[in-house]
C-alpha positions as protocol buffer text, in pm:
chain_id: "A"
residue {
  index: 1
  type: MET
  ca { x: 0 y: 0 z: 0 }
}
residue {
  index: 2
  type: ALA
  ca { x: 284 y: 240 z: 92 }
}
residue {
  index: 3
  type: VAL
  ca { x: 458 y: 164 z: -239 }
}
residue {
  index: 4
  type: VAL
  ca { x: 136 y: 245 z: -431 }
}
residue {
  index: 5
  type: LEU
  ca { x: 97 y: 577 z: -246 }
}
residue {
  index: 6
  type: LEU
  ca { x: 461 y: 672 z: -312 }
}
residue {
  index: 7
  type: TYR
  ca { x: 420 y: 583 z: -677 }
}
residue {
  index: 8
  type: ARG
  ca { x: 107 y: 797 z: -704 }
}
residue {
  index: 9
  type: ARG
  ca { x: 279 y: 1093 z: -535 }
}
residue {
  index: 10
  type: HIS
  ca { x: 577 y: 1056 z: -768 }
}
residue {
  index: 11
  type: ASN
  ca { x: 346 y: 1039 z: -1068 }
}
residue {
  index: 12
  type: VAL
  ca { x: 162 y: 1353 z: -958 }
}
residue {
  index: 13
  type: ALA
  ca { x: 490 y: 1540 z: -897 }
}
residue {
  index: 14
  type: ARG
  ca { x: 640 y: 1419 z: -1226 }
}
residue {
  index: 15
  type: ARG
  ca { x: 341 y: 1546 z: -1423 }
}
residue {
  index: 16
  type: GLY
  ca { x: 364 y: 1884 z: -1253 }
}
residue {
  index: 17
  type: ILE
  ca { x: 20 y: 1872 z: -1095 }
}
residue {
  index: 18
  type: ASN
  ca { x: -37 y: 2098 z: -795 }
}
residue {
  index: 19
  type: VAL
  ca { x: -107 y: 1862 z: -502 }
}
residue {
  index: 20
  type: SER
  ca { x: -298 y: 2120 z: -302 }
}
residue {
  index: 21
  type: ARG
  ca { x: -527 y: 2195 z: -597 }
}
residue {
  index: 22
  type: LEU
  ca { x: -578 y: 1825 z: -652 }
}
residue {
  index: 23
  type: SER
  ca { x: -671 y: 1781 z: -285 }
}
residue {
  index: 24
  type: ILE
  ca { x: -923 y: 2066 z: -300 }
}
residue {
  index: 25
  type: PHE
  ca { x: -1075 y: 1920 z: -616 }
}
residue {
  index: 26
  type: SER
  ca { x: -1096 y: 1579 z: -452 }
}
residue {
  index: 27
  type: LEU
  ca { x: -1268 y: 1726 z: -146 }
}
residue {
  index: 28
  type: LEU
  ca { x: -1519 y: 1910 z: -364 }
}
residue {
  index: 29
  type: LEU
  ca { x: -1590 y: 1596 z: -560 }
}
residue {
  index: 30
  type: LEU
  ca { x: -1633 y: 1397 z: -238 }
}
residue {
  index: 31
  type: SER
  ca { x: -1870 y: 1661 z: -99 }
}
residue {
  index: 32
  type: ILE
  ca { x: -2084 y: 1646 z: -413 }
}
residue {
  index: 33
  type: CYS
  ca { x: -2095 y: 1267 z: -395 }
}
residue {
  index: 34
  type: LEU
  ca { x: -2201 y: 1280 z: -30 }
}
residue {
  index: 35
  type: LEU
  ca { x: -2464 y: 1552 z: -75 }
}
residue {
  index: 36
  type: LEU
  ca { x: -2621 y: 1420 z: -395 }
}
residue {
  index: 37
  type: PRO
  ca { x: -2797 y: 1115 z: -241 }
}
residue {
  index: 38
  type: ALA
  ca { x: -2939 y: 1335 z: 36 }
}
residue {
  index: 39
  type: ARG
  ca { x: -3066 y: 1587 z: -218 }
}
residue {
  index: 40
  type: LEU
  ca { x: -3222 y: 1314 z: -430 }
}
residue {
  index: 41
  type: ALA
  ca { x: -3387 y: 1166 z: -120 }
}
residue {
  index: 42
  type: ALA
  ca { x: -3524 y: 1509 z: -27 }
}
residue {
  index: 43
  type: GLN
  ca { x: -3663 y: 1549 z: -379 }
}
residue {
  index: 44
  type: GLN
  ca { x: -3829 y: 1208 z: -358 }
}
residue {
  index: 45
  type: VAL
  ca { x: -3990 y: 1294 z: -23 }
}
residue {
  index: 46
  type: ALA
  ca { x: -4108 y: 1628 z: -161 }
}
residue {
  index: 47
  type: GLY
  ca { x: -4252 y: 1449 z: -464 }
}
residue {
  index: 48
  type: ALA
  ca { x: -4435 y: 1202 z: -243 }
}
residue {
  index: 49
  type: LYS
  ca { x: -4576 y: 1487 z: -34 }
}
residue {
  index: 50
  type: SER
  ca { x: -4697 y: 1667 z: -345 }
}
residue {
  index: 51
  type: ALA
  ca { x: -4862 y: 1348 z: -475 }
}
residue {
  index: 52
  type: ALA
  ca { x: -5016 y: 1283 z: -133 }
}
residue {
  index: 53
  type: ASP
  ca { x: -5154 y: 1638 z: -117 }
}
residue {
  index: 54
  type: ALA
  ca { x: -5314 y: 1590 z: -458 }
}
residue {
  index: 55
  type: GLU
  ca { x: -5470 y: 1258 z: -352 }
}
residue {
  index: 56
  type: TRP
  ca { x: -5590 y: 1418 z: -28 }
}
residue {
  index: 57
  type: GLN
  ca { x: -5759 y: 1700 z: -220 }
}
residue {
  index: 58
  type: GLN
  ca { x: -5942 y: 1443 z: -432 }
}
residue {
  index: 59
  type: LEU
  ca { x: -6050 y: 1261 z: -117 }
}
residue {
  index: 60
  type: LEU
  ca { x: -6176 y: 1590 z: 27 }
}
residue {
  index: 61
  type: GLU
  ca { x: -6375 y: 1661 z: -290 }
}
residue {
  index: 62
  type: GLY
  ca { x: -6539 y: 1321 z: -255 }
}
residue {
  index: 63
  type: ASN
  ca { x: -6603 y: 1386 z: 114 }
}
residue {
  index: 64
  type: LYS
  ca { x: -6775 y: 1715 z: 27 }
}
residue {
  index: 65
  type: ARG
  ca { x: -7010 y: 1528 z: -207 }
}
residue {
  index: 66
  type: PHE
  ca { x: -7079 y: 1276 z: 70 }
}
residue {
  index: 67
  type: VAL
  ca { x: -7154 y: 1553 z: 322 }
}
residue {
  index: 68
  type: ALA
  ca { x: -7393 y: 1712 z: 71 }
}
residue {
  index: 69
  type: GLY
  ca { x: -7559 y: 1378 z: -8 }
}
residue {
  index: 70
  type: GLN
  ca { x: -7454 y: 1399 z: -372 }
}
residue {
  index: 71
  type: LEU
  ca { x: -7258 y: 1080 z: -431 }
}
residue {
  index: 72
  type: THR
  ca { x: -7133 y: 1003 z: -780 }
}
residue {
  index: 73
  type: HIS
  ca { x: -7301 y: 718 z: -965 }
}
residue {
  index: 74
  type: THR
  ca { x: -7049 y: 473 z: -1108 }
}
residue {
  index: 75
  type: PRO
  ca { x: -7148 y: 204 z: -1361 }
}
residue {
  index: 76
  type: LEU
  ca { x: -7043 y: -96 z: -1154 }
}
residue {
  index: 77
  type: VAL
  ca { x: -7082 y: -385 z: -1398 }
}
residue {
  index: 78
  type: PRO
  ca { x: -6815 y: -281 z: -1652 }
}
residue {
  index: 79
  type: LEU
  ca { x: -6589 y: -157 z: -1369 }
}
residue {
  index: 80
  type: ARG
  ca { x: -6624 y: -487 z: -1187 }
}
residue {
  index: 81
  type: GLU
  ca { x: -6537 y: -678 z: -1504 }
}
residue {
  index: 82
  type: SER
  ca { x: -6231 y: -465 z: -1574 }
}
residue {
  index: 83
  type: LEU
  ca { x: -6104 y: -503 z: -1217 }
}
residue {
  index: 84
  type: ALA
  ca { x: -6124 y: -881 z: -1241 }
}
residue {
  index: 85
  type: LYS
  ca { x: -5790 y: -857 z: -1421 }
}
residue {
  index: 86
  type: GLY
  ca { x: -5615 y: -693 z: -1124 }
}
residue {
  index: 87
  type: GLN
  ca { x: -5602 y: -396 z: -888 }
}
residue {
  index: 88
  type: SER
  ca { x: -5377 y: -93 z: -840 }
}
residue {
  index: 89
  type: PRO
  ca { x: -5524 y: 124 z: -563 }
}
residue {
  index: 90
  type: ARG
  ca { x: -5321 y: 441 z: -510 }
}
residue {
  index: 91
  type: ILE
  ca { x: -5457 y: 487 z: -158 }
}
residue {
  index: 92
  type: ALA
  ca { x: -5467 y: 249 z: 138 }
}
residue {
  index: 93
  type: VAL
  ca { x: -5679 y: 322 z: 445 }
}
residue {
  index: 94
  type: LEU
  ca { x: -5640 y: 196 z: 801 }
}
residue {
  index: 95
  type: SER
  ca { x: -5969 y: 276 z: 975 }
}
residue {
  index: 96
  type: CYS
  ca { x: -6208 y: 158 z: 1243 }
}
residue {
  index: 97
  type: SER
  ca { x: -6450 y: -127 z: 1170 }
}
residue {
  index: 98
  type: ASP
  ca { x: -6742 y: 84 z: 1302 }
}
residue {
  index: 99
  type: SER
  ca { x: -7045 y: 33 z: 1073 }
}
residue {
  index: 100
  type: ARG
  ca { x: -7100 y: 411 z: 1060 }
}
residue {
  index: 101
  type: VAL
  ca { x: -6760 y: 477 z: 907 }
}
residue {
  index: 102
  type: PRO
  ca { x: -6737 y: 320 z: 557 }
}
residue {
  index: 103
  type: PRO
  ca { x: -6443 y: 494 z: 381 }
}
residue {
  index: 104
  type: GLU
  ca { x: -6566 y: 414 z: 30 }
}
residue {
  index: 105
  type: LEU
  ca { x: -6888 y: 609 z: 95 }
}
residue {
  index: 106
  type: ILE
  ca { x: -6727 y: 881 z: 306 }
}
residue {
  index: 107
  type: PHE
  ca { x: -6490 y: 969 z: 19 }
}
residue {
  index: 108
  type: ASP
  ca { x: -6732 y: 889 z: -265 }
}
residue {
  index: 109
  type: ARG
  ca { x: -6506 y: 618 z: -403 }
}
residue {
  index: 110
  type: THR
  ca { x: -6585 y: 295 z: -581 }
}
residue {
  index: 111
  type: LEU
  ca { x: -6443 y: -48 z: -660 }
}
residue {
  index: 112
  type: GLY
  ca { x: -6065 y: -60 z: -690 }
}
residue {
  index: 113
  type: ASP
  ca { x: -6002 y: 287 z: -543 }
}
residue {
  index: 114
  type: LEU
  ca { x: -5915 y: 214 z: -181 }
}
residue {
  index: 115
  type: PHE
  ca { x: -5720 y: -73 z: -26 }
}
residue {
  index: 116
  type: MET
  ca { x: -5896 y: -118 z: 307 }
}
residue {
  index: 117
  type: VAL
  ca { x: -5780 y: -246 z: 645 }
}
residue {
  index: 118
  type: ARG
  ca { x: -6050 y: -205 z: 908 }
}
residue {
  index: 119
  type: VAL
  ca { x: -6020 y: -305 z: 1272 }
}
residue {
  index: 120
  type: ALA
  ca { x: -6183 y: -171 z: 1588 }
}
residue {
  index: 121
  type: GLY
  ca { x: -6000 y: 140 z: 1707 }
}
residue {
  index: 122
  type: ASN
  ca { x: -5798 y: 152 z: 1380 }
}
residue {
  index: 123
  type: VAL
  ca { x: -5528 y: -44 z: 1565 }
}
residue {
  index: 124
  type: ALA
  ca { x: -5214 y: -130 z: 1368 }
}
residue {
  index: 125
  type: ASP
  ca { x: -5189 y: -501 z: 1443 }
}
residue {
  index: 126
  type: GLN
  ca { x: -4964 y: -758 z: 1276 }
}
residue {
  index: 127
  type: TYR
  ca { x: -5213 y: -873 z: 1015 }
}
residue {
  index: 128
  type: GLY
  ca { x: -5321 y: -523 z: 924 }
}
residue {
  index: 129
  type: ILE
  ca { x: -4959 y: -417 z: 884 }
}
residue {
  index: 130
  type: ALA
  ca { x: -4892 y: -721 z: 663 }
}
residue {
  index: 131
  type: SER
  ca { x: -5189 y: -624 z: 445 }
}
residue {
  index: 132
  type: LEU
  ca { x: -5061 y: -268 z: 406 }
}
residue {
  index: 133
  type: GLU
  ca { x: -4711 y: -392 z: 327 }
}
residue {
  index: 134
  type: TYR
  ca { x: -4862 y: -600 z: 48 }
}
residue {
  index: 135
  type: ALA
  ca { x: -5043 y: -296 z: -93 }
}
residue {
  index: 136
  type: VAL
  ca { x: -4724 y: -88 z: -94 }
}
residue {
  index: 137
  type: GLU
  ca { x: -4491 y: -360 z: -220 }
}
residue {
  index: 138
  type: HIS
  ca { x: -4712 y: -529 z: -479 }
}
residue {
  index: 139
  type: LEU
  ca { x: -5002 y: -300 z: -572 }
}
residue {
  index: 140
  type: GLY
  ca { x: -4819 y: 31 z: -607 }
}
residue {
  index: 141
  type: THR
  ca { x: -5002 y: 214 z: -326 }
}
residue {
  index: 142
  type: LYS
  ca { x: -4850 y: 559 z: -272 }
}
residue {
  index: 143
  type: VAL
  ca { x: -5065 y: 709 z: 5 }
}
residue {
  index: 144
  type: LEU
  ca { x: -5159 y: 558 z: 341 }
}
residue {
  index: 145
  type: LEU
  ca { x: -5445 y: 722 z: 530 }
}
residue {
  index: 146
  type: VAL
  ca { x: -5488 y: 643 z: 900 }
}
residue {
  index: 147
  type: MET
  ca { x: -5839 y: 751 z: 1002 }
}
residue {
  index: 148
  type: GLY
  ca { x: -6011 y: 749 z: 1339 }
}
residue {
  index: 149
  type: HIS
  ca { x: -6359 y: 879 z: 1418 }
}
residue {
  index: 150
  type: GLU
  ca { x: -6560 y: 1060 z: 1683 }
}
residue {
  index: 151
  type: GLU
  ca { x: -6724 y: 858 z: 1960 }
}
residue {
  index: 152
  type: CYS
  ca { x: -6506 y: 554 z: 1890 }
}
residue {
  index: 153
  type: GLY
  ca { x: -6628 y: 271 z: 2116 }
}
residue {
  index: 154
  type: ALA
  ca { x: -6290 y: 98 z: 2124 }
}
residue {
  index: 155
  type: VAL
  ca { x: -6115 y: 418 z: 2236 }
}
residue {
  index: 156
  type: ALA
  ca { x: -6389 y: 487 z: 2492 }
}
residue {
  index: 157
  type: ALA
  ca { x: -6349 y: 135 z: 2635 }
}
residue {
  index: 158
  type: ALA
  ca { x: -5973 y: 176 z: 2656 }
}
residue {
  index: 159
  type: CYS
  ca { x: -6002 y: 514 z: 2830 }
}
residue {
  index: 160
  type: SER
  ca { x: -6262 y: 390 z: 3079 }
}
residue {
  index: 161
  type: GLY
  ca { x: -6002 y: 179 z: 3260 }
}
residue {
  index: 162
  type: LYS
  ca { x: -6256 y: -98 z: 3308 }
}
residue {
  index: 163
  type: PRO
  ca { x: -6134 y: -454 z: 3238 }
}
residue {
  index: 164
  type: ALA
  ca { x: -6257 y: -596 z: 2907 }
}
residue {
  index: 165
  type: ASP
  ca { x: -6459 y: -918 z: 2897 }
}
residue {
  index: 166
  type: THR
  ca { x: -6222 y: -1135 z: 2695 }
}
residue {
  index: 167
  type: ALA
  ca { x: -5849 y: -1175 z: 2640 }
}
residue {
  index: 168
  type: ASN
  ca { x: -5885 y: -1053 z: 2281 }
}
residue {
  index: 169
  type: LEU
  ca { x: -6072 y: -739 z: 2386 }
}
residue {
  index: 170
  type: ARG
  ca { x: -5815 y: -676 z: 2658 }
}
residue {
  index: 171
  type: ALA
  ca { x: -5540 y: -697 z: 2397 }
}
residue {
  index: 172
  type: LEU
  ca { x: -5726 y: -444 z: 2182 }
}
residue {
  index: 173
  type: THR
  ca { x: -5797 y: -190 z: 2456 }
}
residue {
  index: 174
  type: GLY
  ca { x: -5448 y: -240 z: 2596 }
}
residue {
  index: 175
  type: SER
  ca { x: -5305 y: -134 z: 2261 }
}
residue {
  index: 176
  type: ILE
  ca { x: -5518 y: 183 z: 2261 }
}
residue {
  index: 177
  type: ALA
  ca { x: -5477 y: 273 z: 2632 }
}
residue {
  index: 178
  type: PRO
  ca { x: -5151 y: 474 z: 2594 }
}
residue {
  index: 179
  type: ALA
  ca { x: -5344 y: 721 z: 2378 }
}
residue {
  index: 180
  type: CYS
  ca { x: -5570 y: 799 z: 2677 }
}
residue {
  index: 181
  type: GLU
  ca { x: -5300 y: 875 z: 2931 }
}
residue {
  index: 182
  type: LYS
  ca { x: -5230 y: 1241 z: 2849 }
}
residue {
  index: 183
  type: ASN
  ca { x: -5602 y: 1327 z: 2839 }
}
residue {
  index: 184
  type: ALA
  ca { x: -5709 y: 1171 z: 3168 }
}
residue {
  index: 185
  type: GLY
  ca { x: -5791 y: 1500 z: 3341 }
}
residue {
  index: 186
  type: LEU
  ca { x: -6012 y: 1647 z: 3065 }
}
residue {
  index: 187
  type: PRO
  ca { x: -6394 y: 1655 z: 3057 }
}
residue {
  index: 188
  type: ALA
  ca { x: -6539 y: 1328 z: 2925 }
}
residue {
  index: 189
  type: ALA
  ca { x: -6633 y: 1443 z: 2573 }
}
residue {
  index: 190
  type: GLU
  ca { x: -6311 y: 1636 z: 2522 }
}
residue {
  index: 191
  type: GLN
  ca { x: -6109 y: 1349 z: 2666 }
}
residue {
  index: 192
  type: LEU
  ca { x: -6261 y: 1102 z: 2421 }
}
residue {
  index: 193
  type: TYR
  ca { x: -6205 y: 1317 z: 2113 }
}
residue {
  index: 194
  type: ASP
  ca { x: -5848 y: 1406 z: 2208 }
}
residue {
  index: 195
  type: SER
  ca { x: -5781 y: 1038 z: 2277 }
}
residue {
  index: 196
  type: VAL
  ca { x: -5921 y: 946 z: 1934 }
}
residue {
  index: 197
  type: VAL
  ca { x: -5674 y: 1190 z: 1776 }
}
residue {
  index: 198
  type: ALA
  ca { x: -5390 y: 1058 z: 1993 }
}
residue {
  index: 199
  type: ASN
  ca { x: -5481 y: 704 z: 1892 }
}
residue {
  index: 200
  type: VAL
  ca { x: -5464 y: 795 z: 1523 }
}
residue {
  index: 201
  type: ARG
  ca { x: -5114 y: 928 z: 1581 }
}
residue {
  index: 202
  type: LYS
  ca { x: -5022 y: 617 z: 1780 }
}
residue {
  index: 203
  type: SER
  ca { x: -5147 y: 387 z: 1503 }
}
residue {
  index: 204
  type: ALA
  ca { x: -4942 y: 575 z: 1244 }
}
residue {
  index: 205
  type: ALA
  ca { x: -4634 y: 555 z: 1468 }
}
residue {
  index: 206
  type: ASP
  ca { x: -4692 y: 183 z: 1524 }
}
residue {
  index: 207
  type: LEU
  ca { x: -4709 y: 122 z: 1149 }
}
residue {
  index: 208
  type: LEU
  ca { x: -4362 y: 269 z: 1105 }
}
residue {
  index: 209
  type: ALA
  ca { x: -4219 y: 119 z: 1422 }
}
residue {
  index: 210
  type: HIS
  ca { x: -4325 y: -238 z: 1335 }
}
residue {
  index: 211
  type: SER
  ca { x: -4280 y: -241 z: 959 }
}
residue {
  index: 212
  type: GLU
  ca { x: -3946 y: -200 z: 788 }
}
residue {
  index: 213
  type: VAL
  ca { x: -4127 y: -204 z: 453 }
}
residue {
  index: 214
  type: LEU
  ca { x: -4352 y: 91 z: 537 }
}
residue {
  index: 215
  type: ARG
  ca { x: -4077 y: 278 z: 719 }
}
residue {
  index: 216
  type: HIS
  ca { x: -3839 y: 241 z: 424 }
}
residue {
  index: 217
  type: ALA
  ca { x: -4109 y: 344 z: 175 }
}
residue {
  index: 218
  type: VAL
  ca { x: -4181 y: 662 z: 373 }
}
residue {
  index: 219
  type: HIS
  ca { x: -3810 y: 739 z: 416 }
}
residue {
  index: 220
  type: GLU
  ca { x: -3744 y: 690 z: 45 }
}
residue {
  index: 221
  type: GLY
  ca { x: -4036 y: 914 z: -51 }
}
residue {
  index: 222
  type: LYS
  ca { x: -4233 y: 628 z: -206 }
}
residue {
  index: 223
  type: LEU
  ca { x: -4517 y: 642 z: 46 }
}
residue {
  index: 224
  type: ALA
  ca { x: -4687 y: 934 z: 221 }
}
residue {
  index: 225
  type: LEU
  ca { x: -4879 y: 910 z: 549 }
}
residue {
  index: 226
  type: ILE
  ca { x: -5195 y: 1112 z: 609 }
}
residue {
  index: 227
  type: LEU
  ca { x: -5376 y: 1121 z: 943 }
}
residue {
  index: 228
  type: ALA
  ca { x: -5743 y: 1217 z: 979 }
}
residue {
  index: 229
  type: VAL
  ca { x: -6057 y: 1196 z: 1195 }
}
residue {
  index: 230
  type: TYR
  ca { x: -6415 y: 1145 z: 1074 }
}
residue {
  index: 231
  type: LYS
  ca { x: -6698 y: 1342 z: 1235 }
}
residue {
  index: 232
  type: LEU
  ca { x: -7008 y: 1129 z: 1279 }
}
residue {
  index: 233
  type: ARG
  ca { x: -7277 y: 1396 z: 1269 }
}
residue {
  index: 234
  type: SER
  ca { x: -7153 y: 1618 z: 988 }
}
residue {
  index: 235
  type: GLY
  ca { x: -6984 y: 1344 z: 785 }
}
residue {
  index: 236
  type: GLU
  ca { x: -6678 y: 1566 z: 748 }
}
residue {
  index: 237
  type: VAL
  ca { x: -6322 y: 1432 z: 753 }
}
residue {
  index: 238
  type: VAL
  ca { x: -6056 y: 1659 z: 904 }
}
residue {
  index: 239
  type: ARG
  ca { x: -5683 y: 1614 z: 871 }
}
residue {
  index: 240
  type: VAL
  ca { x: -5469 y: 1571 z: 1181 }
}
residue {
  index: 241
  type: ASP
  ca { x: -5124 y: 1733 z: 1189 }
}
């Protein structure tokens, strides 16, 4: 190694190249090489955010139609036949299984639009995460919406502190319970809503904490996360920061 370095120095000196200038050039080149991947990653993340914002605006437009009771009529027979060949939903939704909160209706969407994972309390469990990984890895999903809703029974049960009836229910409420802790001193209605919001954030954090696939996709700018809460009486969906 020493011989190679001496040879290179001799070669540089023999050719009359200024070593200090060469060193500066090398440092500049190294800096560019180090900064370029970071810049490309930032551009990818910005692109994902822009795409997510556009998808969110379309969801909001559909939600406005739902609130107004003016849902779009889609010819289902030809759509169903075309989708028999495959699916490519751009948006995946993790939401509560509550019968009053059907995302396809809430956003005025139809067959093939939304890849749905629904579980009480919009909890990010192992099977739900696996389903979302599949959507991102194999179906080309670019946006993941985590949506809670007002008056969520699962969140209310978790915040009540009362023991659930079965081991499965205890596992569910136990997963939600941390979202209740910071809101314990608030009035009941305010406590429940704030805990619903906290639980949406917790579910989103759990998705990234327990899935390398989703975490990598978000980091690489291939997937954008959106958090929201559905309001039962008005039908409006509001975004959570």
